[in-house]
C-alpha positions in Angstrom: -0.8 23.3 -40.0 -2.1 21.7 -36.8 -1.3 23.2 -33.3 1.4 21.5 -31.2 0.1 19.2 -28.6 0.0 20.4 -25.0 2.3 18.3 -22.9 2.4 18.0 -19.1 5.1 20.3 -17.6 6.9 17.3 -16.1 7.9 16.0 -19.6 10.4 18.9 -19.8 12.2 17.4 -16.8 12.7 14.0 -18.3 16.3 13.4 -19.4 17.8 10.7 -21.6 20.8 8.4 -21.7 23.4 9.7 -24.0 25.1 6.3 -24.4 22.2 5.2 -26.6 22.5 8.4 -28.7 26.2 7.7 -29.2 25.4 4.1 -30.1 22.8 5.2 -32.7 25.2 7.6 -34.3 28.0 5.1 -34.3 25.8 2.5 -36.0 24.7 5.1 -38.6 28.4 5.9 -39.4 29.1 2.1 -39.6 26.3 1.6 -42.1 27.8 4.4 -44.1 31.1 2.4 -44.3 33.1 4.0 -41.5 35.2 1.8 -39.3 33.9 2.4 -35.8 35.4 1.1 -32.5 32.5 1.2 -30.0 33.6 1.8 -26.4 30.5 3.7 -25.7 27.6 1.4 -24.8 27.5 -0.3 -21.4 26.8 -3.9 -22.2 29.0 -7.0 -22.3 30.3 -8.0 -25.7 29.8 -11.6 -24.8 26.7 -13.7 -25.7 24.3 -15.0 -23.1 25.6 -18.4 -22.0 24.0 -21.3 -24.0 22.5 -23.0 -20.9 20.5 -19.8 -20.2 19.4 -19.5 -23.8 18.3 -23.1 -23.8 16.2 -22.6 -20.7 14.4 -19.7 -22.3 13.7 -21.8 -25.4 12.5 -24.7 -23.3 10.1 -22.4 -21.5 8.5 -21.4 -24.8 8.3 -25.0 -26.0 6.7 -25.9 -22.6 4.0 -23.4 -23.1 4.9 -20.6 -20.8 3.3 -17.9 -23.0 0.9 -16.2 -20.7 0.8 -13.6 -17.9 2.7 -14.3 -14.8 2.2 -12.8 -11.3 3.1 -9.1 -11.3 5.6 -9.8 -8.5 7.3 -12.5 -10.6 7.0 -16.3 -10.7 7.6 -18.0 -7.3 10.4 -20.2 -8.5 12.5 -17.2 -9.7 11.9 -15.2 -6.5 13.0 -18.2 -4.5 16.1 -18.5 -6.7 16.9 -14.8 -6.2 16.5 -15.2 -2.4 18.9 -18.2 -2.4 21.4 -16.2 -4.5 21.2 -13.2 -2.1 21.8 -15.5 0.9 24.7 -17.3 -0.9 26.5 -14.1 -2.1 25.5 -11.5 0.6 25.0 -13.8 3.6 21.5 -12.5 4.3 18.3 -14.5 4.5 15.4 -12.7 2.8 11.7 -13.4 2.3 11.0 -14.2 -1.4 7.7 -12.4 -0.9 9.7 -9.1 -0.7 11.5 -9.7 -4.0 10.0 -8.1 -7.1 10.9 -9.2 -10.6 11.1 -6.3 -13.1 12.1 -5.7 -16.7 15.7 -4.5 -16.1 17.1 -2.1 -13.5 15.4 1.2 -14.5 11.9 0.3 -13.2 13.3 0.1 -9.6 14.9 3.5 -10.0 11.6 5.0 -11.3 9.4 3.2 -8.7 11.6 4.4 -5.9 11.6 8.0 -7.1 7.8 8.0 -7.7 7.2 6.6 -4.2 9.3 9.3 -2.5 9.5 12.2 -5.0 7.1 15.1 -5.0 7.3 18.9 -4.9 9.3 19.9 -1.7 11.0 16.5 -1.4 14.7 16.0 -1.9 16.4 12.9 -3.3 20.2 12.5 -3.2 22.1 10.8 -6.0 25.7 10.2 -7.1 27.2 12.7 -9.6 28.8 11.8 -11.9 26.3 9.0 -11.9 23.9 7.0 -14.1 21.8 9.7 -15.8 18.5 8.1 -15.2 18.8 8.9 -11.4 18.6 12.6 -11.9 16.0 12.2 -14.7 13.7 10.1 -12.6 14.1 12.5 -9.6 13.2 15.6 -11.6 10.3 13.8 -13.3 8.9 12.9 -9.9 8.8 16.5 -8.9 11.5 16.2 -6.2 14.7 18.3 -6.1 17.8 16.3 -7.0 20.7 16.8 -4.6 24.0 15.6 -6.1 26.6 13.6 -4.1 29.9 14.6 -5.6 32.2 11.7 -6.5 35.9 12.5 -6.6 38.7 11.1 -8.7 41.2 11.2 -5.8 39.2 8.8 -3.8 38.7 6.4 -6.7 35.2 7.9 -7.3 33.8 6.9 -3.9 31.9 9.4 -1.9 32.7 11.1 1.4 30.1 9.6 3.8 30.3 12.6 6.2 29.6 14.9 3.2 26.6 12.8 2.4 25.3 13.0 5.9 25.9 16.8 6.0 23.7 17.2 2.9 20.6 15.6 4.6 17.8 18.0 5.3 14.3 17.7 6.8 13.2 17.3 3.2 15.4 14.4 2.3 13.4 11.3 1.5 15.8 9.0 -0.3 19.5 8.5 -0.9 20.8 6.6 -4.0 24.0 4.7 -3.6 25.6 2.9 -6.6 28.6 0.6 -6.0 30.3 -0.6 -8.1 29.4 2.4 -10.1 28.5 3.5 -13.6 30.2 5.6 -15.2 33.3 5.7 -12.9 33.9 2.0 -12.0 34.2 3.3 -8.4 33.6 1.1 -5.4 32.5 2.3 -2.0 34.5 0.7 0.8 33.0 -1.1 3.7 34.5 1.6 6.0 32.7 4.3 4.2 29.4 2.3 4.3 29.9 1.8 8.0 30.2 5.6 8.5 27.2 6.3 6.3 25.0 3.7 8.1 26.1 4.9 11.5 25.1 8.4 10.6 21.8 7.4 9.2 20.7 6.4 12.7 20.0 10.1 13.3 17.7 10.2 10.2 15.3 7.3 10.6 12.9 8.5 8.0 15.4 8.6 5.2 15.4 5.6 2.9 18.2 4.2 0.8 18.2 2.8 -2.8 21.3 0.5 -3.2 22.0 0.0 -6.9 24.2 -3.0 -6.9 23.6 -4.2 -10.5 27.4 -4.6 -10.9 27.8 -6.5 -7.6 29.5 -9.5 -9.3 31.9 -7.2 -11.1 34.5 -6.3 -8.4 38.3 -6.8 -9.1 41.5 -7.7 -7.2 39.7 -10.3 -5.0 37.9 -7.5 -3.2 34.6 -8.6 -1.7 31.5 -6.7 -2.6 30.3 -4.6 0.3 26.5 -4.6 0.2 24.3 -2.2 2.1 22.0 -5.2 2.7 24.6 -6.4 5.2 23.5 -3.7 7.6 20.6 -5.0 9.6 19.9 -1.6 11.1 18.7 -0.1 7.8 17.0 -3.2 6.2 13.6 -1.8 7.1 14.3 1.2 4.8 16.6 -0.3 2.2 15.7 -1.0 -1.4 18.1 -3.3 -3.2 18.5 -3.2 -7.0 20.2 -6.0 -8.9 19.7 -8.2 -11.9 20.9 -10.3 -14.8 21.8 -7.8 -17.5 25.5 -7.3 -16.8 26.5 -10.4 -14.9 25.1 -12.9 -17.4 25.3 -10.7 -20.6 21.5 -10.5 -20.7 20.9 -6.8 -21.5 18.4 -7.5 -24.2 16.4 -10.0 -22.1 15.2 -7.2 -19.8 15.3 -8.9 -16.5 16.1 -7.4 -13.1 15.0 -7.6 -9.5 14.6 -5.5 -6.4 14.2 -6.3 -2.7 11.8 -4.1 -0.9 11.3 -3.5 2.9 8.0 -4.8 4.2 6.2 -1.4 4.3 7.0 -0.8 0.6 6.6 -4.1 -1.3 2.8 -3.8 -1.8 3.3 -0.3 -3.2 6.0 -1.5 -5.6 3.7 -4.3 -6.8 0.9 -1.8 -7.5 3.4 0.2 -9.6 4.2 -3.0 -11.6 0.5 -3.7 -12.2 0.0 -0.2 -13.5 3.2 0.0 -15.5 4.0 -3.3 -17.2 1.7 -6.0 -15.7 4.4 -8.6 -15.5 7.8 -9.6 -16.9 8.1 -11.8 -20.0 7.4 -15.4 -18.9 10.2 -17.2 -20.8 12.8 -14.7 -19.7 12.0 -15.5 -16.0 12.7 -19.2 -16.6 16.0 -18.3 -18.2 16.7 -16.2 -15.1 16.3 -19.2 -12.9 18.8 -21.2 -15.0 21.3 -18.2 -14.8 21.2 -18.2 -11.0 21.1 -22.0 -10.4 23.2 -23.3 -13.3 27.0 -23.3 -13.9 28.8 -20.0 -13.3 31.8 -20.7 -15.4 30.8 -18.2 -18.1 30.6 -15.4 -15.5 34.0 -16.2 -14.2 35.5 -16.3 -17.7 33.9 -12.9 -18.6 35.3 -11.4 -15.4 38.8 -12.6 -16.2 38.5 -11.0 -19.6 37.2 -7.7 -18.2 40.0 -7.7 -15.6 42.7 -8.0 -18.4 41.0 -5.4 -20.5 40.8 -3.1 -17.5 44.5 -3.1 -17.0 45.2 -2.6 -20.7 42.9 0.4 -21.2 44.1 2.2 -18.0 47.7 1.7 -19.1 46.9 3.0 -22.6 45.0 6.0 -21.3 47.8 7.0 -18.9 50.3 6.8 -21.7 48.4 9.5 -23.7 49.6 13.1 -23.1 46.9 15.2 -21.4 45.0 12.2 -20.2 45.0 10.2 -16.9 42.9 7.5 -15.5 42.5 5.9 -12.1 42.2 2.1 -12.0 38.5 1.2 -11.7 37.6 -1.1 -8.9 34.5 -2.6 -10.5 32.1 -2.7 -13.4 33.6 -2.3 -16.9 34.2 1.4 -17.3 37.3 3.6 -17.4 36.5 7.2 -16.5 39.4 9.1 -18.0 40.4 12.6 -16.9 40.8 14.5 -20.2 41.0 18.0 -18.7 44.7 18.2 -19.8 43.6 18.1 -23.5 42.0 21.5 -23.2 38.8 20.2 -24.8 35.4 20.0 -23.2 34.0 16.6 -22.6 31.2 17.0 -25.2 33.6 18.4 -27.8 36.0 15.5 -27.3 33.1 12.9 -27.5 32.1 14.4 -30.8 35.6 14.5 -32.3 36.4 11.0 -31.1 33.4 9.6 -33.0 33.3 11.8 -36.1 37.1 12.2 -36.7 38.7 9.1 -35.1 35.8 6.6 -35.3 35.8 5.9 -31.6 32.5 5.8 -29.7 32.8 7.0 -26.1 30.6 9.1 -23.8 31.2 12.6 -22.4 31.5 12.8 -18.6 28.9 15.5 -18.6 26.3 13.0 -19.8 26.5 11.7 -16.2 26.2 15.0 -14.4 27.8 18.4 -14.1 30.8 16.9 -12.1 31.6 14.8 -15.1 33.1 17.8 -17.0 36.7 17.0 -17.9 36.1 13.3 -18.2 35.3 10.7 -20.9 33.8 7.3 -20.2 35.2 4.4 -22.1 33.5 1.0 -21.8 36.1 -1.8 -22.0 33.4 -4.3 -22.9 35.3 -4.9 -26.2 38.3 -6.9 -27.3 41.8 -6.0 -26.3 42.6 -5.6 -30.0 39.9 -3.0 -30.4 40.7 -1.3 -27.2 44.4 -0.8 -28.3 43.2 0.4 -31.7 40.8 2.9 -30.1 43.6 4.3 -27.9 45.9 4.6 -30.9 43.2 6.7 -32.7 42.7 8.7 -29.5 46.4 9.4 -29.3 46.6 10.4 -32.9 43.5 12.7 -32.6 45.1 14.6 -29.8 48.5 14.8 -31.5 46.8 16.4 -34.6 
């Protein structure tokens, strides 16, 4: 029997994303003949719009089969810059836009740039699990920013500012948020940015991947709108959620001038460049018709209202109305079950895939995340099963 390989210590600090584990188990059960309603995975149930697919095909037919610049093809970066100006009202240099394969590289690059032993990086909790994983992997200390149900899962900006120490290098802000659907108000961002004036060396990563997914005619409040922090702001956005392009692996980030060359070096060392045909599809997504996005958002809005009403009708469960994204973060403390136990029972006994709140951090205990990226019929069926499970 051979000896076990000797791994670097940092591998022990690398976490995972439980939603993919739940998806794998749900698919296994489905292959065994179980009827599974999947409200676990965070991806639209819509297909990529046909015009975008056609643009990707056309790029392949036209011979776009080789390497591209590590930073991304110029036409796509220009399209991103135009989209940022159109939606956020800010003119940006395409030379500071980096095209990457999805959203996670920007998270990792940011944490690798600023994270090391002795450094601190602040992140939302409950929050996307890769934040804490990447922070720990970098060697930095993760400092959670508690998100509270009573504020719609926004943060208290004064609490954030109070947690800054001389070791703080980076603050991660996610709005609209995964897993809570919470949206940070413009007033709270005002307070945060005003307070950051006293901490000029602290940078901010604004994860705005759900920026197009805000409800009730509420405008998206972007940190890019604050000129006073643009020289230390990293913006993360992309195509996965807005255009139902999760499998295309296409995202972008906007970097301040002092950091863009470092980010490009990380790209060269990590993945060389993004798939060529995918980048041409990305151009079409931004510059072509937006009807499919509007239609998808109308469907999500209707499903949002249905699932929240259903959850609030289940004894022992309550759920605030999410302001963005496509997640309902239900408070299940009244059921008496832990989040992990409830996740397991929902899948194994009721055939409903959902994700325990503790998969998103310690402050997620007592919550379950349901993705309403599924049909209303399936959402109602999942809630019926949930209700029966608790009644039994």
